[in-house]
MARDREN-183606 format. One record per residue (C-alpha): chain; x, y, z. Coordinates in nm, 2 decimals. Layout:
// MARDREN-183606
A / X / Y / Z
...
***
This chain:
// MARDREN-183606
A / 2.26 / -0.66 / -2.46
A / 2.06 / -0.40 / -2.27
A / 2.27 / -0.14 / -2.07
A / 2.08 / -0.24 / -1.75
A / 2.20 / -0.60 / -1.79
A / 2.56 / -0.50 / -1.86
A / 2.56 / -0.28 / -1.54
A / 2.41 / -0.57 / -1.33
A / 2.67 / -0.81 / -1.45
A / 2.95 / -0.56 / -1.38
A / 2.82 / -0.51 / -1.02
A / 2.79 / -0.89 / -0.97
A / 3.16 / -0.93 / -1.06
A / 3.34 / -0.93 / -0.73
A / 3.68 / -0.87 / -0.90
A / 3.57 / -0.54 / -1.07
A / 3.72 / -0.23 / -0.92
A / 3.54 / 0.10 / -0.88
A / 3.76 / 0.25 / -1.15
A / 3.67 / -0.02 / -1.40
A / 3.30 / 0.02 / -1.32
A / 3.32 / 0.39 / -1.37
A / 3.48 / 0.35 / -1.71
A / 3.23 / 0.09 / -1.82
A / 2.94 / 0.30 / -1.70
A / 3.07 / 0.61 / -1.88
A / 3.09 / 0.41 / -2.20
A / 2.72 / 0.33 / -2.16
A / 2.65 / 0.71 / -2.13
A / 2.61 / 0.75 / -1.75
A / 2.74 / 1.06 / -1.59
A / 3.01 / 1.03 / -1.33
A / 2.77 / 1.13 / -1.06
A / 2.51 / 0.87 / -1.16
A / 2.77 / 0.59 / -1.19
A / 2.93 / 0.68 / -0.86
A / 2.58 / 0.67 / -0.69
A / 2.51 / 0.33 / -0.84
A / 2.84 / 0.19 / -0.73
A / 2.81 / 0.32 / -0.38
A / 2.46 / 0.18 / -0.34
A / 2.56 / -0.16 / -0.48
A / 2.86 / -0.18 / -0.24
A / 2.64 / -0.11 / 0.05
A / 2.43 / -0.40 / -0.05
A / 2.72 / -0.64 / -0.09
A / 2.80 / -0.85 / 0.22
A / 3.15 / -0.79 / 0.36
A / 3.35 / -1.00 / 0.61
A / 3.48 / -0.85 / 0.92
A / 3.39 / -0.63 / 1.22
A / 3.24 / -0.67 / 1.56
A / 2.86 / -0.65 / 1.61
A / 2.70 / -0.53 / 1.93
A / 2.32 / -0.58 / 1.95
A / 2.10 / -0.47 / 2.23
A / 1.79 / -0.69 / 2.25
A / 1.47 / -0.69 / 2.45
A / 1.30 / -1.02 / 2.54
A / 1.57 / -1.19 / 2.75
A / 1.55 / -1.35 / 3.09
A / 1.80 / -1.46 / 3.36
A / 1.63 / -1.80 / 3.35
A / 1.72 / -1.85 / 2.98
A / 1.87 / -2.18 / 2.90
A / 2.05 / -2.34 / 2.60
A / 1.78 / -2.60 / 2.59
A / 1.58 / -2.49 / 2.28
A / 1.27 / -2.68 / 2.40
A / 1.23 / -2.40 / 2.66
A / 1.28 / -2.10 / 2.43
A / 1.00 / -1.85 / 2.43
A / 1.17 / -1.52 / 2.35
A / 1.37 / -1.34 / 2.08
A / 1.72 / -1.33 / 2.24
A / 1.75 / -1.70 / 2.28
A / 1.61 / -1.75 / 1.93
A / 1.88 / -1.52 / 1.79
A / 2.15 / -1.69 / 1.99
A / 2.04 / -2.04 / 1.89
A / 2.02 / -1.95 / 1.52
A / 2.37 / -1.81 / 1.53
A / 2.55 / -2.11 / 1.67
A / 2.30 / -2.40 / 1.59
A / 2.11 / -2.51 / 1.29
A / 1.78 / -2.68 / 1.20
A / 1.70 / -2.91 / 0.91
A / 1.51 / -2.63 / 0.73
A / 1.51 / -2.26 / 0.75
A / 1.27 / -1.98 / 0.65
A / 1.46 / -1.79 / 0.38
A / 1.45 / -1.42 / 0.33
A / 1.19 / -1.49 / 0.07
A / 0.98 / -1.65 / 0.34
A / 1.00 / -1.99 / 0.17
A / 1.14 / -2.31 / 0.32
A / 1.51 / -2.33 / 0.24
A / 1.77 / -2.61 / 0.30
A / 1.98 / -2.60 / 0.61
A / 2.11 / -2.92 / 0.75
A / 1.88 / -3.10 / 0.52
A / 2.00 / -3.03 / 0.16
A / 1.67 / -3.17 / 0.02
A / 1.34 / -3.34 / 0.11
A / 1.06 / -3.52 / -0.05
A / 0.72 / -3.64 / 0.06
A / 0.54 / -3.97 / -0.01
A / 0.25 / -3.95 / -0.25
A / 0.01 / -3.90 / 0.03
A / 0.23 / -3.66 / 0.23
A / 0.22 / -3.89 / 0.54
A / 0.59 / -3.96 / 0.51
A / 0.88 / -3.73 / 0.45
A / 1.25 / -3.81 / 0.36
A / 1.51 / -3.56 / 0.46
A / 1.86 / -3.60 / 0.30
A / 2.13 / -3.46 / 0.53
A / 2.41 / -3.23 / 0.41
A / 2.75 / -3.40 / 0.40
A / 3.07 / -3.27 / 0.56
A / 2.89 / -3.09 / 0.85
A / 3.07 / -3.08 / 1.19
A / 2.98 / -2.96 / 1.53
A / 3.22 / -2.71 / 1.67
A / 3.41 / -2.98 / 1.87
A / 3.49 / -3.16 / 1.55
A / 3.22 / -3.43 / 1.58
A / 3.06 / -3.51 / 1.24
A / 2.68 / -3.47 / 1.21
A / 2.50 / -3.80 / 1.20
A / 2.14 / -3.92 / 1.14
A / 2.14 / -4.02 / 1.51
A / 2.20 / -3.66 / 1.61
A / 1.89 / -3.56 / 1.41
A / 1.67 / -3.84 / 1.52
A / 1.74 / -3.79 / 1.89
A / 1.70 / -3.41 / 1.85
A / 1.35 / -3.45 / 1.69
A / 1.25 / -3.69 / 1.97
A / 1.32 / -3.42 / 2.23
A / 1.00 / -3.25 / 2.12
A / 0.78 / -3.56 / 2.11
A / 0.61 / -3.80 / 2.35
A / 0.41 / -3.78 / 2.67
A / 0.71 / -3.67 / 2.88
A / 0.83 / -3.39 / 2.65
A / 0.81 / -3.04 / 2.80
A / 0.90 / -2.87 / 2.47
A / 0.71 / -2.57 / 2.35
A / 0.71 / -2.74 / 2.01
A / 0.53 / -3.06 / 2.14
A / 0.21 / -2.94 / 1.97
A / 0.39 / -2.87 / 1.65
A / 0.54 / -3.22 / 1.63
A / 0.24 / -3.40 / 1.78
A / 0.15 / -3.54 / 1.44
A / 0.48 / -3.74 / 1.41
A / 0.45 / -4.11 / 1.48
A / 0.79 / -4.22 / 1.40
A / 1.13 / -4.08 / 1.30
A / 1.42 / -4.31 / 1.20
A / 1.74 / -4.33 / 1.00
A / 1.75 / -4.48 / 0.65
A / 2.12 / -4.53 / 0.59
A / 2.39 / -4.27 / 0.68
A / 2.24 / -3.96 / 0.54
A / 1.86 / -3.99 / 0.53
A / 1.61 / -3.93 / 0.81
A / 1.25 / -4.05 / 0.75
A / 0.96 / -3.89 / 0.94
A / 0.62 / -4.07 / 0.95
A / 0.31 / -3.87 / 1.03
A / -0.02 / -3.97 / 1.17
A / -0.20 / -3.75 / 0.92
A / -0.09 / -3.60 / 0.60
A / 0.08 / -3.27 / 0.62
A / 0.16 / -3.08 / 0.30
A / 0.35 / -2.81 / 0.48
A / 0.56 / -3.04 / 0.70
A / 0.91 / -2.92 / 0.62
A / 0.81 / -2.58 / 0.76
A / 0.76 / -2.74 / 1.10
A / 1.13 / -2.79 / 1.12
A / 1.18 / -2.41 / 1.11
A / 1.01 / -2.38 / 1.45
A / 1.26 / -2.21 / 1.68
A / 1.24 / -2.48 / 1.94
A / 1.39 / -2.73 / 1.71
A / 1.77 / -2.73 / 1.68
A / 2.00 / -3.02 / 1.61
A / 2.23 / -3.10 / 1.90
A / 2.47 / -3.39 / 1.95
A / 2.34 / -3.73 / 2.04
A / 2.42 / -3.87 / 2.38
A / 2.33 / -4.22 / 2.27
A / 2.04 / -4.43 / 2.39
A / 1.80 / -4.20 / 2.22
A / 1.90 / -3.89 / 2.42
A / 2.02 / -3.55 / 2.29
A / 2.26 / -3.31 / 2.46
A / 2.02 / -3.02 / 2.46
A / 2.25 / -2.80 / 2.67
A / 2.55 / -2.84 / 2.44
A / 2.76 / -2.54 / 2.36
A / 2.87 / -2.72 / 2.04
A / 2.66 / -2.64 / 1.74
A / 2.69 / -2.66 / 1.36
A / 2.61 / -2.30 / 1.30
A / 2.79 / -2.01 / 1.14
A / 2.92 / -1.89 / 1.48
A / 3.09 / -2.05 / 1.78
A / 2.94 / -1.99 / 2.12
A / 3.21 / -1.83 / 2.34
A / 3.03 / -1.69 / 2.64
A / 2.67 / -1.73 / 2.76
A / 2.54 / -1.53 / 3.06
A / 2.16 / -1.58 / 3.07
A / 1.96 / -1.26 / 3.05
A / 2.29 / -1.06 / 3.04
A / 2.52 / -1.12 / 2.75
A / 2.62 / -1.38 / 2.49
A / 2.94 / -1.36 / 2.28
A / 2.99 / -1.53 / 1.95
A / 3.29 / -1.58 / 1.71
A / 3.27 / -1.68 / 1.35
A / 3.31 / -2.05 / 1.30
A / 3.60 / -2.11 / 1.05
A / 3.48 / -2.46 / 0.97
A / 3.11 / -2.36 / 0.91
A / 2.94 / -2.55 / 0.63
A / 2.77 / -2.22 / 0.55
A / 3.08 / -2.10 / 0.36
A / 3.08 / -1.74 / 0.23
A / 2.70 / -1.72 / 0.21
A / 2.64 / -1.62 / 0.57
A / 2.82 / -1.54 / 0.89
A / 2.99 / -1.21 / 0.80
A / 3.09 / -1.05 / 1.14
A / 3.41 / -1.17 / 1.29
A / 3.26 / -1.15 / 1.64
A / 2.92 / -1.05 / 1.79
A / 2.78 / -0.96 / 2.13
A / 2.41 / -1.00 / 2.22
A / 2.34 / -0.78 / 2.52
A / 2.01 / -0.80 / 2.70
A / 1.86 / -0.44 / 2.74
A / 1.50 / -0.47 / 2.86
A / 1.43 / -0.10 / 2.91
A / 1.32 / 0.07 / 2.59
A / 1.49 / 0.41 / 2.67
A / 1.82 / 0.24 / 2.76
A / 1.81 / 0.04 / 2.45
A / 1.75 / 0.33 / 2.22
A / 2.01 / 0.54 / 2.40
A / 2.26 / 0.27 / 2.35
A / 2.20 / 0.28 / 1.97
A / 2.21 / 0.66 / 1.95
A / 2.54 / 0.68 / 2.15
A / 2.70 / 0.40 / 1.95
A / 2.72 / 0.16 / 2.24
A / 2.53 / -0.09 / 2.02
A / 2.49 / -0.12 / 1.65
A / 2.14 / -0.29 / 1.64
A / 1.84 / -0.30 / 1.86
A / 1.50 / -0.47 / 1.83
A / 1.17 / -0.31 / 1.92
A / 1.25 / 0.06 / 1.94
A / 0.98 / 0.23 / 2.15
A / 0.71 / 0.32 / 1.89
A / 0.59 / 0.62 / 2.09
A / 0.93 / 0.79 / 2.03
A / 1.02 / 0.64 / 1.69
A / 0.95 / 0.97 / 1.51
A / 1.24 / 1.13 / 1.71
A / 1.46 / 0.82 / 1.65
A / 1.41 / 0.85 / 1.27
A / 1.57 / 1.20 / 1.29
A / 1.90 / 1.07 / 1.42
A / 2.14 / 1.09 / 1.13
A / 2.32 / 0.76 / 1.18
A / 2.01 / 0.55 / 1.25
A / 1.80 / 0.34 / 1.01
A / 1.46 / 0.21 / 1.09
A / 1.36 / -0.14 / 0.96
A / 0.98 / -0.22 / 0.96
A / 0.87 / -0.55 / 0.81
A / 0.50 / -0.64 / 0.76
A / 0.43 / -0.94 / 0.97
A / 0.19 / -1.18 / 1.13
A / 0.31 / -1.07 / 1.46
A / 0.00 / -1.09 / 1.69
A / -0.06 / -0.88 / 2.00
A / -0.26 / -1.12 / 2.22
A / -0.42 / -1.11 / 2.56
A / -0.51 / -1.46 / 2.67
A / -0.78 / -1.53 / 2.94
A / -0.74 / -1.86 / 3.13
A / -1.07 / -2.03 / 3.08
A / -1.03 / -2.25 / 3.40
A / -1.07 / -1.93 / 3.61
A / -1.39 / -1.73 / 3.65
A / -1.52 / -1.52 / 3.49
A / -1.31 / -1.61 / 3.18
A / -1.48 / -1.94 / 3.16
A / -1.79 / -1.76 / 3.04
A / -1.80 / -1.70 / 2.66
A / -2.06 / -1.42 / 2.69
A / -1.82 / -1.24 / 2.91
A / -1.53 / -1.30 / 2.67
A / -1.74 / -1.18 / 2.38
A / -1.84 / -0.87 / 2.57
A / -1.47 / -0.78 / 2.61
A / -1.41 / -0.84 / 2.24
A / -1.70 / -0.60 / 2.14
A / -1.57 / -0.34 / 2.38
A / -1.21 / -0.35 / 2.26
A / -1.09 / -0.02 / 2.11
A / -0.89 / -0.18 / 1.82
A / -0.81 / 0.14 / 1.62
A / -0.71 / 0.32 / 1.94
A / -0.47 / 0.03 / 2.01
A / -0.31 / 0.08 / 1.67
A / -0.30 / 0.46 / 1.70
A / -0.17 / 0.49 / 2.06
A / 0.03 / 0.17 / 2.11
A / 0.15 / 0.07 / 1.77
A / 0.17 / 0.43 / 1.64
A / 0.04 / 0.31 / 1.30
A / 0.27 / 0.01 / 1.27
A / -0.01 / -0.24 / 1.25
A / -0.34 / -0.36 / 1.12
A / -0.68 / -0.44 / 1.28
A / -0.71 / -0.79 / 1.43
A / -1.04 / -0.94 / 1.51
A / -0.94 / -1.20 / 1.77
A / -0.86 / -1.45 / 1.50
A / -0.52 / -1.64 / 1.52
A / -0.41 / -1.59 / 1.16
A / -0.28 / -1.25 / 1.05
A / -0.30 / -1.08 / 0.71
A / 0.02 / -1.23 / 0.58
A / -0.11 / -1.59 / 0.59
A / -0.23 / -1.74 / 0.26
A / -0.56 / -1.84 / 0.42
A / -0.63 / -1.53 / 0.63
A / -1.00 / -1.44 / 0.63
A / -1.06 / -1.07 / 0.62
A / -1.44 / -1.11 / 0.65
A / -1.43 / -1.19 / 1.02
A / -1.52 / -0.90 / 1.25
A / -1.57 / -0.84 / 1.62
A / -1.67 / -0.47 / 1.57
A / -1.68 / -0.22 / 1.85
A / -2.03 / -0.23 / 1.99
A / -2.08 / -0.11 / 2.34
A / -2.45 / -0.18 / 2.36
A / -2.40 / -0.54 / 2.25
A / -2.11 / -0.57 / 2.50
A / -2.33 / -0.44 / 2.79
A / -2.60 / -0.68 / 2.70
A / -2.36 / -0.98 / 2.70
A / -2.23 / -0.87 / 3.04
A / -2.59 / -0.86 / 3.17
A / -2.66 / -1.20 / 3.02
A / -2.35 / -1.34 / 3.19
A / -2.47 / -1.18 / 3.52
A / -2.13 / -1.01 / 3.56
A / -2.21 / -0.64 / 3.58
A / -1.95 / -0.47 / 3.81
A / -1.71 / -0.77 / 3.80
A / -1.35 / -0.70 / 3.90
A / -1.06 / -0.86 / 3.71
A / -0.68 / -0.83 / 3.71
A / -0.48 / -0.77 / 3.39
A / -0.11 / -0.84 / 3.42
A / 0.12 / -0.64 / 3.19
A / 0.48 / -0.57 / 3.13
A / 0.65 / -0.40 / 2.84
A / 0.87 / -0.70 / 2.78
A / 0.56 / -0.88 / 2.65
A / 0.55 / -0.62 / 2.38
A / 0.64 / -0.25 / 2.36
A / 0.35 / -0.04 / 2.51
A / 0.18 / -0.33 / 2.68
A / 0.13 / -0.13 / 3.00
A / -0.02 / 0.16 / 2.81
A / -0.24 / -0.09 / 2.63
A / -0.36 / -0.23 / 2.96
A / -0.46 / 0.12 / 3.07
A / -0.65 / 0.17 / 2.74
A / -0.84 / -0.16 / 2.80
A / -0.91 / -0.06 / 3.16
A / -1.08 / 0.26 / 3.05
A / -1.27 / 0.09 / 2.77
A / -1.40 / -0.20 / 2.98
A / -1.51 / 0.04 / 3.25
A / -1.78 / 0.16 / 2.99
A / -1.94 / -0.19 / 3.00
A / -1.93 / -0.23 / 3.38
A / -1.61 / -0.43 / 3.40
A / -1.35 / -0.30 / 3.65
A / -0.99 / -0.38 / 3.55
A / -0.70 / -0.36 / 3.79
A / -0.38 / -0.33 / 3.59
A / -0.10 / -0.52 / 3.75
A / 0.24 / -0.40 / 3.63
A / 0.46 / -0.71 / 3.65
A / 0.84 / -0.72 / 3.65
A / 1.00 / -0.75 / 3.31
A / 1.25 / -1.01 / 3.40
A / 1.09 / -1.35 / 3.44
A / 0.77 / -1.24 / 3.28
A / 0.75 / -1.54 / 3.05
A / 0.82 / -1.78 / 3.34
A / 0.62 / -1.63 / 3.61
A / 0.32 / -1.45 / 3.45
A / 0.25 / -1.58 / 3.10
A / 0.06 / -1.91 / 3.08
A / 0.00 / -1.87 / 3.47
A / -0.18 / -1.55 / 3.55
A / -0.56 / -1.54 / 3.46
A / -0.53 / -1.25 / 3.21
A / -0.22 / -1.10 / 3.07
A / -0.05 / -0.92 / 2.78
A / 0.14 / -1.14 / 2.54
A / 0.26 / -1.16 / 2.18
A / 0.30 / -1.44 / 1.93
A / 0.58 / -1.40 / 1.67
A / 0.50 / -1.47 / 1.31
A / 0.51 / -1.83 / 1.18
A / 0.55 / -1.92 / 0.81
A / 0.24 / -2.15 / 0.78
A / -0.10 / -2.16 / 0.95
A / -0.05 / -2.50 / 1.11
A / 0.25 / -2.39 / 1.32
A / 0.07 / -2.12 / 1.52
A / -0.26 / -2.32 / 1.55
A / -0.08 / -2.64 / 1.67
A / 0.13 / -2.46 / 1.92
A / -0.13 / -2.23 / 2.08
A / -0.48 / -2.32 / 1.99
A / -0.52 / -2.70 / 1.99
A / -0.68 / -2.81 / 2.32
A / -0.38 / -3.03 / 2.41
A / -0.10 / -2.79 / 2.31
A / 0.14 / -2.71 / 2.60
A / 0.13 / -2.34 / 2.50
A / -0.25 / -2.32 / 2.47
A / -0.22 / -2.02 / 2.70
A / -0.60 / -1.97 / 2.73
A / -0.67 / -2.34 / 2.79
A / -0.94 / -2.31 / 2.52
A / -1.10 / -2.64 / 2.41
A / -1.30 / -2.63 / 2.09
A / -1.33 / -2.98 / 1.95
A / -1.42 / -2.86 / 1.61
A / -1.10 / -2.65 / 1.59
A / -0.89 / -2.96 / 1.68
A / -1.07 / -3.16 / 1.41
A / -1.02 / -2.89 / 1.14
A / -0.66 / -2.81 / 1.21
A / -0.57 / -3.18 / 1.17
A / -0.77 / -3.21 / 0.85
A / -0.63 / -2.89 / 0.70
A / -0.27 / -3.01 / 0.74
A / -0.31 / -3.27 / 0.48
A / -0.57 / -3.12 / 0.25
A / -0.41 / -3.06 / -0.09
A / -0.72 / -2.89 / -0.24
A / -0.65 / -2.52 / -0.20
A / -1.02 / -2.42 / -0.18
A / -1.11 / -2.68 / 0.07
A / -0.81 / -2.60 / 0.29
A / -0.90 / -2.23 / 0.28
A / -1.25 / -2.30 / 0.39
A / -1.13 / -2.51 / 0.68
A / -0.89 / -2.24 / 0.80
A / -1.17 / -1.98 / 0.76
A / -1.39 / -2.18 / 0.99
A / -1.11 / -2.22 / 1.24
A / -1.06 / -1.84 / 1.25
A / -1.43 / -1.79 / 1.29
A / -1.46 / -2.03 / 1.57
A / -1.16 / -1.89 / 1.76
A / -1.28 / -1.53 / 1.71
A / -1.63 / -1.61 / 1.84
A / -1.56 / -1.88 / 2.10
A / -1.20 / -1.83 / 2.19
A / -1.04 / -1.67 / 2.49
A / -0.78 / -1.44 / 2.34
A / -0.82 / -1.07 / 2.27
A / -0.62 / -0.99 / 1.96
A / -0.67 / -0.62 / 1.87
A / -0.41 / -0.60 / 1.61
A / -0.13 / -0.76 / 1.40
A / 0.19 / -0.57 / 1.39
A / 0.52 / -0.51 / 1.21
A / 0.87 / -0.64 / 1.30
A / 1.04 / -0.31 / 1.39
A / 1.41 / -0.27 / 1.45
A / 1.67 / 0.00 / 1.44
A / 2.03 / -0.01 / 1.32
A / 2.34 / 0.21 / 1.29
A / 2.37 / 0.30 / 0.92
A / 2.71 / 0.11 / 0.91
A / 2.51 / -0.22 / 0.93
A / 2.45 / -0.37 / 0.59
A / 2.12 / -0.54 / 0.52
A / 2.01 / -0.71 / 0.21
A / 1.72 / -0.59 / 0.00
A / 1.49 / -0.85 / 0.16
A / 1.44 / -0.91 / 0.54
A / 1.29 / -1.24 / 0.62
A / 0.98 / -1.30 / 0.83
A / 0.91 / -1.60 / 1.04
A / 1.02 / -1.40 / 1.34
A / 1.15 / -1.06 / 1.42
A / 1.52 / -0.96 / 1.34
A / 1.53 / -1.12 / 0.99
A / 1.36 / -1.44 / 1.12
A / 1.61 / -1.45 / 1.42
A / 1.90 / -1.49 / 1.17
A / 2.03 / -1.13 / 1.16
A / 2.36 / -1.21 / 1.32
A / 2.46 / -1.44 / 1.04
A / 2.28 / -1.25 / 0.75
A / 2.38 / -0.89 / 0.82
A / 2.72 / -0.73 / 0.79
A / 2.94 / -0.43 / 0.87
A / 2.98 / -0.17 / 0.60
A / 3.25 / 0.03 / 0.77
***
C-alpha cells in the first residue's frame, strides 16, 4: 500500500491519537516536523462539536419575517437554513444533495417527479414530518394568490400530491430535467401543515440542525443545536449561535477584528488588503455567479426606450467597476443574466464600451440631456454608492444627467428595490439557469424587477427546461442571454465572488458551496470551532 494511502487512512480514523499517528508516520520515513504539520492541518479540517458562534451579517431588515416566501436577503436565508430544511440542498460540491427527501426520480419524459421522504424526521415540537407538511409547503409558492418570491420558480408545477405515507409526486406542465434543484430555492422550506391545505409559514418549529430560540428581526437571532436532529453527526457542530445584524461595513469589520464576532459576510473590498494583514483573520473568496445588477423599470420613462437602455450599456465602464468597486474580486458582465459559472454561459456576448455608439443611440431616442435618478445603498452590495457615482460620471459623457439618491440601508429591499425606477441590486448565485431566469426574467415573474417582457425569452426558458439534448439546450440559453443583453433593462457590469472573513479559530472544510454566499447560506451548520 502506498505511504500516502496509509497516512490518509490513519487521519480518517477518529480513534487514533496524535502519538499513534506520529509513530506511524515516523515508520514511513517522515520527520517529526513533517508529521506534526500534517497532523495539525488535518485536525483543523476535522469538524468538532462545541462552542458558541457569533456572526455579524449584512443584508438584514427590521421587517424580516419567518415567512420564507418573503425572503430576499442573506440573513434570513442563513437563519432559515439553520432551523428549517428543504427537500433538496445544494451540496458543497454544488450538486443536488438529499435533505428531507432521501431520493427522487423522474418519469421518462421528466414531466413528473417522485420524492421519497426521509423517515424518522421530527419538527422541534416533536411533531413527525408528513407528506401533508410537504405538499402544503409547496403550495405556499403556487397559485394566483401566492405572493412568494419563488412563484416564478414553481410556476411550472400543475399538481403536487401524496402517494402513500412517504412519497410526494410533483407533476409539471412542461418537462424539467433540473427540477430537483428548484427545491433548493431559499424561499422553499418545509413548515408544519395547518390542515385544509395551509402551512404554518411563521412557525418557529423546524426540522433543522438548530432550534430557533430568539428572533428579533433586523437585530439578532439565537440558535441552539437540535439534540434530535436527523442530520446526526454530519452537520450542526456549534452548541449555540448568534446571528447579529451589522449593516455598516466598518462596524462589521471592527467587530471581527476585536473578536466581538467570529464571522462576517461581505467585508468592505476597498479595505480588504488591510484586513488580510490582521493575524487572526482569514479571507474566504469563492468564485460565484453573483450578479451586480441595476434594473430599470420599463413602465417608467425614459427606461421604456430600448435605444436609451442600450446607450447606457455601451457607456458602462465595466472594468472600472471591477477595479474600483470589486477591487479585482469579479469578472466582466455584459448585461446577460447567466454568469461564468453556469454550464451554458455564453462568453461571446458583448456590450463593449463605445461612447460614440452610445451618443448616437441617445440622439436616436431624442433624450440628450435627460435627467434620471439612481437609487443606491451599500446594503444592496458593498460599494453600491461608489458604483452609482462612477455611473454618474460615465453617463454624463453621453449627455445623461444622473442624480444619485443615497437610500437608507434598512428597508432597502422593501422600499426601494422593485419600486424605484432605477436602483442598485444584486442577485445571488443559483445552481441552474432556470432558477434565475424564472424568478427574475420571465415576463410574469413576481421578481421581474425591470418589468421586461420579451415573449421569445419566455418561450425559450420554458423549452430549455425540458430539453435533454445538451447542444440544443445550450443554443436556447445562448439566445436567451443575447436577447436580454440587447433588449433587456438591467445593467450587469460584472459577476463577483462570495467574500467572507472569519476568525482563524473557525473551521471550514476544503470546499465551500455556492448557490448563495456563506457556504450556500448553510455556514452555521457546516462550519465549526477549532478552539
